[in-house]
C-alpha positions as CSV (number, residue, x, y, z in Angstrom):
1,X,-12.2,9.7,-6.6
2,X,-12.2,5.8,-6.4
3,X,-10.6,4.0,-3.2
4,X,-9.5,1.3,-2.8
5,X,-8.2,-1.3,0.0
6,X,-6.0,-3.7,-0.5
7,X,-5.2,-6.4,2.2
8,X,-1.5,-7.6,3.0
9,X,-0.8,-10.3,4.7
10,X,2.7,-10.1,7.0
11,X,5.6,-11.8,7.1
12,X,4.5,-12.9,11.3
13,X,0.6,-13.6,9.7
14,X,-0.4,-10.7,11.2
15,X,-3.4,-9.2,8.4
16,X,-3.9,-5.6,7.6
17,X,-6.2,-3.8,5.7
18,X,-4.7,0.0,3.8
19,X,-6.0,2.3,2.0
20,X,-5.6,4.5,-1.3
21,X,-7.5,7.1,-2.3
22,X,-7.1,5.7,-6.0
23,X,-6.8,2.7,-7.8
24,X,-3.6,3.6,-8.9
25,X,-2.4,0.3,-6.3
26,X,-3.8,-2.0,-8.9
27,X,-0.4,-0.5,-11.0
28,X,2.1,-1.5,-8.6
29,X,0.7,-4.2,-6.6
30,X,-0.6,-7.8,-7.8
31,X,-4.1,-9.7,-6.5
32,X,-2.9,-13.3,-5.2
33,X,1.4,-11.8,-5.5
34,X,4.4,-12.4,-3.1
35,X,7.0,-10.2,-2.5
36,X,9.7,-9.4,-0.6
37,X,9.8,-6.4,1.8
38,X,12.3,-4.5,0.7
39,X,10.3,-4.9,-2.7
40,X,6.6,-4.7,-1.2
41,X,7.6,-1.3,0.6
42,X,9.4,0.1,-2.5
43,X,5.8,-0.6,-4.7
44,X,3.4,0.6,-1.9
45,X,5.9,3.9,-1.5
46,X,5.3,4.9,-4.8
47,X,1.3,3.7,-5.1
48,X,1.0,5.5,-1.9
49,X,3.1,8.9,-3.2
50,X,1.4,8.4,-6.4
51,X,-2.1,8.6,-5.6
52,X,-1.8,11.3,-2.9
53,X,-0.5,13.3,-5.8
54,X,-3.9,12.5,-8.5
55,X,-5.7,13.6,-5.4
56,X,-3.7,16.6,-5.2
57,X,-3.7,17.7,-9.0
58,X,-7.5,17.1,-8.6
59,X,-8.2,18.7,-5.3
60,X,-5.2,20.9,-4.7
61,X,-4.3,19.6,-1.4
62,X,-2.0,15.7,-0.9
63,X,-4.3,12.6,1.2
64,X,-2.6,13.1,4.5
65,X,-4.2,9.8,4.4
66,X,-3.0,7.9,1.9
67,X,0.7,9.3,3.3
68,X,-0.9,8.6,7.0
69,X,-1.0,4.6,5.2
70,X,2.4,5.4,3.0
71,X,4.0,5.9,7.0
72,X,2.3,2.9,8.4
73,X,3.5,0.6,5.3
74,X,6.9,1.7,6.4
75,X,7.4,0.8,10.6
76,X,5.3,-2.7,9.5
77,X,8.2,-3.1,7.3
78,X,10.6,-2.5,9.2
79,X,10.3,-4.6,12.0
80,X,10.9,-7.7,9.6
81,X,13.9,-5.6,7.8
82,X,16.3,-8.3,9.5
83,X,14.8,-10.8,7.4
84,X,15.9,-10.9,4.5
85,X,13.5,-13.4,3.3
86,X,10.4,-12.3,4.6
87,X,7.8,-11.5,2.1
88,X,4.5,-9.7,2.0
89,X,1.2,-11.2,0.3
90,X,-1.1,-9.3,-1.4
91,X,-4.3,-11.1,-0.1
92,X,-6.8,-8.9,-2.0
93,X,-8.5,-5.3,-3.3
94,X,-11.8,-3.9,-2.8
95,X,-12.6,-0.5,-4.6
96,X,-15.4,1.7,-3.5
97,X,-15.8,4.3,-5.5
98,X,-16.3,8.1,-3.2
């Protein structure tokens, strides 16, 4: 199953490398695009939940790493909840085969 790393820049300028066990992230996020934090959160949740479900369909168990990544994104987004115009920028994608 191909894996994907997606790199994001948070509103405070920090960058993160995020993991997905599936390329489905590219169906939800666009490289070079900025998203308001609530939109980024919703898109990331959908992508990582779908990616984990794909792992479960193929291997019989959900992807703990994808779900942990989803939880980490939720924690990071919570830090910007009081900043209504805060945006997360998708810096790039790296695709890997597992």
